[in-house]
C-alpha positions in Angstrom: 81.4 18.1 -44.8 83.3 17.0 -47.9 83.3 13.4 -49.2 86.9 13.1 -48.2 86.1 14.0 -44.6 83.2 11.6 -44.5 85.4 8.8 -45.9 88.1 9.6 -43.3 85.5 9.5 -40.4 84.0 6.2 -41.7 87.5 4.8 -42.0 88.3 5.8 -38.4 85.0 4.4 -37.2 85.7 1.1 -38.9 89.1 0.8 -37.3 87.6 1.5 -33.9 84.9 -1.1 -34.5 87.5 -3.7 -35.6 89.5 -3.0 -32.4 86.3 -3.3 -30.3 85.4 -6.6 -31.9 88.9 -8.0 -31.3 88.6 -7.0 -27.6 85.1 -8.6 -27.4 86.5 -11.8 -29.0 89.3 -11.8 -26.4 86.8 -11.5 -23.5 84.6 -14.2 -25.0 87.5 -16.6 -25.1 88.3 -15.7 -21.5 84.7 -16.4 -20.5 84.6 -19.6 -22.5 87.6 -21.0 -20.6 85.7 -20.6 -17.3 83.8 -23.5 -16.0 80.1 -23.2 -16.4 80.1 -21.0 -19.5 79.2 -22.2 -23.0 79.5 -19.7 -25.8 78.5 -20.0 -29.4 79.2 -16.6 -30.9 77.9 -17.5 -34.4 74.5 -18.1 -33.0 74.7 -15.4 -30.4 74.2 -17.9 -27.6 75.7 -17.7 -24.1 74.6 -20.2 -21.5 75.7 -19.9 -17.8 75.5 -22.4 -15.0 74.0 -21.3 -11.7 77.6 -20.8 -10.3 78.5 -18.1 -12.8 77.2 -14.5 -12.5 77.8 -12.1 -15.3 76.8 -8.4 -15.4 75.3 -7.4 -18.7 77.0 -4.4 -20.3 74.8 -1.5 -21.4 74.9 -0.6 -25.1 75.8 3.1 -24.5 77.4 4.0 -27.9 80.8 4.3 -26.2 83.8 4.2 -28.5 86.6 1.8 -27.4 90.1 2.2 -28.7 93.1 0.2 -27.6 96.7 1.5 -27.9 100.2 1.7 -26.5 101.5 4.3 -24.0 104.4 6.3 -25.3 105.4 8.1 -22.1 102.8 10.9 -22.4 100.1 9.8 -24.8 98.4 6.7 -26.1 99.0 5.8 -29.7 95.7 4.2 -30.6 95.0 1.4 -33.0 93.5 4.0 -35.2 97.0 5.6 -35.4 95.8 8.7 -33.5 97.4 10.2 -30.4 95.3 10.5 -27.3 96.5 12.5 -24.4 96.8 10.5 -21.1 96.2 12.6 -18.0 99.6 13.0 -16.3 98.0 12.3 -12.9 96.7 8.9 -14.1 100.0 8.0 -15.8 101.9 8.9 -12.6 99.6 7.2 -10.2 99.4 4.0 -12.3 103.2 4.1 -13.0 102.6 3.7 -16.7 105.7 2.8 -18.7 106.4 3.1 -22.4 104.9 0.1 -24.1 102.1 -0.6 -21.6 98.8 -1.5 -23.3 95.8 0.8 -22.6 92.1 0.8 -23.4 90.4 4.2 -23.9 86.6 4.4 -23.7 85.2 7.6 -25.1 81.7 8.0 -23.7 78.9 9.7 -25.6 79.3 12.8 -23.5 82.9 13.1 -24.6 84.5 11.8 -21.3 87.7 9.8 -21.8 88.2 6.8 -19.5 91.6 5.0 -19.6 92.4 1.6 -18.3 95.7 -0.2 -18.2 95.1 -3.7 -19.8 98.6 -5.1 -20.0 102.0 -4.1 -18.5 105.2 -4.5 -20.5 108.0 -6.2 -18.7 109.8 -3.8 -16.3 113.1 -3.0 -14.8 114.1 -0.6 -12.0 116.9 2.0 -12.4 118.2 4.6 -9.9 119.5 8.0 -10.7 119.5 11.7 -9.8 116.5 14.0 -10.5 117.6 16.9 -12.7 115.8 19.8 -14.4 116.7 20.8 -18.0 114.7 23.9 -19.0 111.2 23.0 -17.8 111.6 19.3 -18.2 112.3 17.1 -15.2 114.6 14.2 -16.1 116.5 11.5 -14.3 120.2 11.0 -14.9 120.5 7.3 -14.4 123.5 5.7 -12.7 124.5 4.2 -16.1 124.7 7.8 -17.6 121.5 7.7 -19.6 118.9 10.4 -19.2 115.1 9.7 -19.0 112.2 12.2 -19.0 109.7 12.0 -16.1 106.3 13.5 -15.8 106.0 16.7 -13.7 102.9 15.1 -12.0 105.2 12.3 -10.7 107.7 14.8 -9.3 105.1 16.7 -7.4 103.3 13.6 -6.2 106.5 12.2 -4.6 107.6 15.7 -3.5 110.9 15.1 -5.2 113.4 17.8 -5.5 116.3 18.3 -7.9 119.3 16.3 -6.7 117.2 13.6 -5.0 118.0 10.0 -5.8 115.0 8.4 -7.4 114.1 4.9 -8.6 112.4 4.9 -12.0 110.6 2.1 -13.9 111.6 1.4 -17.5 110.6 -1.1 -20.1 113.0 -4.1 -19.6 115.5 -4.7 -22.4 114.3 -1.8 -24.5 115.4 1.8 -25.3 113.1 4.3 -23.6 112.8 8.1 -23.5 110.4 8.2 -20.5 110.6 6.6 -17.1 108.0 6.4 -14.3 109.0 7.4 -10.9 108.7 4.5 -8.5 110.0 6.2 -5.4 112.3 8.8 -3.9 115.1 7.3 -1.9 115.8 8.7 1.5 118.8 11.0 2.0 121.4 9.2 4.1 123.2 11.3 6.7 126.9 10.6 7.4 
């Protein structure tokens, strides 16, 4: 391994450690705000009253990276793209801008968790297929991509009216299917 590769790996590790420390500080402040918890991070002291139960985390050498969902992937705090499983994104109804936490376990397993939702809005439109990409032609004329996993989960078909979730007040490329509206018979 060259010096440049080692420097790059060290730099990536430091960014990840910084993000992990920021997350830990956030949780410490949350705990400190709870009644019965006294925290002195400089001395490494945490005191609990009898009414507070805290599970101790194992030091398992997991790497934690926080980032933002872009419609298909997570853009990590280390500026790398991490693929988000389409089934998880569909089931969780992730929207562009949602904050995620990725835990990379020592065995290489990726575990995603949604930690903060962006403000949302609902839009209706028709499901269309352009090439191999499912999209929704919204009632306002804009087109949004949707994940194939969402289409199959909801058993949606081209031409169905669907409700999609979008980030409120922001431009978006991707939407998350909220539901397929029933066909009304006349």
